[in-house]
C-alpha positions as CSV (number, residue, x, y, z in Angstrom):
1,M,-14.3,14.0,-23.7
2,T,-13.8,16.4,-26.6
3,Y,-16.5,18.2,-28.5
4,R,-16.5,19.6,-32.1
5,Y,-18.6,22.8,-32.2
6,R,-20.2,23.9,-35.4
7,P,-18.4,26.8,-37.1
8,D,-21.5,28.9,-37.3
9,V,-22.1,28.4,-33.6
10,L,-18.5,29.3,-32.8
11,A,-18.8,32.5,-34.9
12,R,-22.0,33.5,-33.0
13,L,-20.4,32.8,-29.6
14,E,-17.3,34.8,-30.6
15,T,-19.5,37.9,-30.9
16,H,-20.0,37.6,-27.2
17,G,-16.3,36.9,-26.5
18,I,-16.9,33.2,-25.8
19,R,-14.4,30.7,-27.1
20,P,-15.2,27.3,-25.8
21,R,-12.4,24.8,-25.6
22,P,-12.9,21.3,-27.2
23,T,-13.3,20.0,-23.6
24,T,-16.0,22.5,-22.7
25,R,-19.4,20.9,-22.5
26,P,-22.1,22.5,-24.6
27,E,-24.5,22.7,-21.6
28,V,-21.9,24.9,-19.8
29,V,-21.5,27.2,-22.8
30,R,-25.3,27.6,-23.2
31,E,-25.7,28.4,-19.5
32,F,-23.1,31.0,-19.8
33,V,-24.7,32.6,-22.8
34,N,-28.0,32.5,-21.1
35,D,-26.6,34.3,-18.1
36,L,-25.2,37.0,-20.3
37,Y,-28.5,37.4,-22.0
38,R,-30.4,37.6,-18.7
39,Y,-27.9,40.2,-17.4
40,E,-28.4,42.4,-20.6
41,I,-32.2,42.1,-20.5
42,R,-32.2,43.2,-16.8
43,R,-29.9,46.0,-17.6
44,L,-32.2,47.1,-20.5
45,R,-35.2,47.0,-18.1
46,A,-33.3,49.1,-15.6
47,R,-32.5,51.7,-18.3
48,L,-36.2,51.8,-19.2
49,L,-37.1,52.4,-15.6
50,R,-34.5,55.2,-15.4
51,G,-36.1,56.8,-18.4
52,E,-33.1,56.6,-20.7
53,F,-35.3,55.8,-23.7
54,P,-39.0,56.0,-24.5
55,K,-41.2,53.1,-23.4
56,H,-42.6,52.6,-27.0
57,T,-39.0,51.6,-28.1
58,Y,-38.6,48.9,-25.5
59,H,-40.2,46.1,-27.5
60,A,-37.9,46.7,-30.5
61,R,-34.9,46.8,-28.1
62,V,-35.9,43.5,-26.6
63,V,-36.3,41.9,-30.0
64,A,-32.9,43.2,-31.1
65,L,-31.3,41.8,-27.9
66,R,-33.0,38.4,-28.6
67,D,-31.6,38.4,-32.1
68,K,-28.2,39.2,-30.8
69,Y,-28.4,36.0,-28.6
70,S,-30.0,33.9,-31.4
71,V,-27.7,31.0,-30.4
72,L,-30.0,30.4,-27.4
73,A,-32.6,29.1,-29.8
74,L,-30.4,26.0,-30.1
75,R,-30.3,23.1,-27.7
76,P,-26.8,22.2,-26.4
77,P,-26.5,19.1,-28.6
78,E,-27.2,21.4,-31.6
79,F,-24.0,23.4,-30.8
80,L,-22.0,20.4,-32.1
81,E,-21.2,18.9,-35.5
């Protein structure tokens, strides 16, 4: 089966270095993006615990990270045209 991804979704995925093939299921793509997000959020938390930045800036950093991964707000079928 082949899938046609929306151009805006492809552009957002490209910012993370993800280029799904037409045969890649959208569920697999979303899971991969979610894994990247979870890795980055855990890394951010570890940096906070190491004292690399003030605690009062943590919330803003989490929001920025969430915005960076805004494609996760879509369900897998919404990745497609």
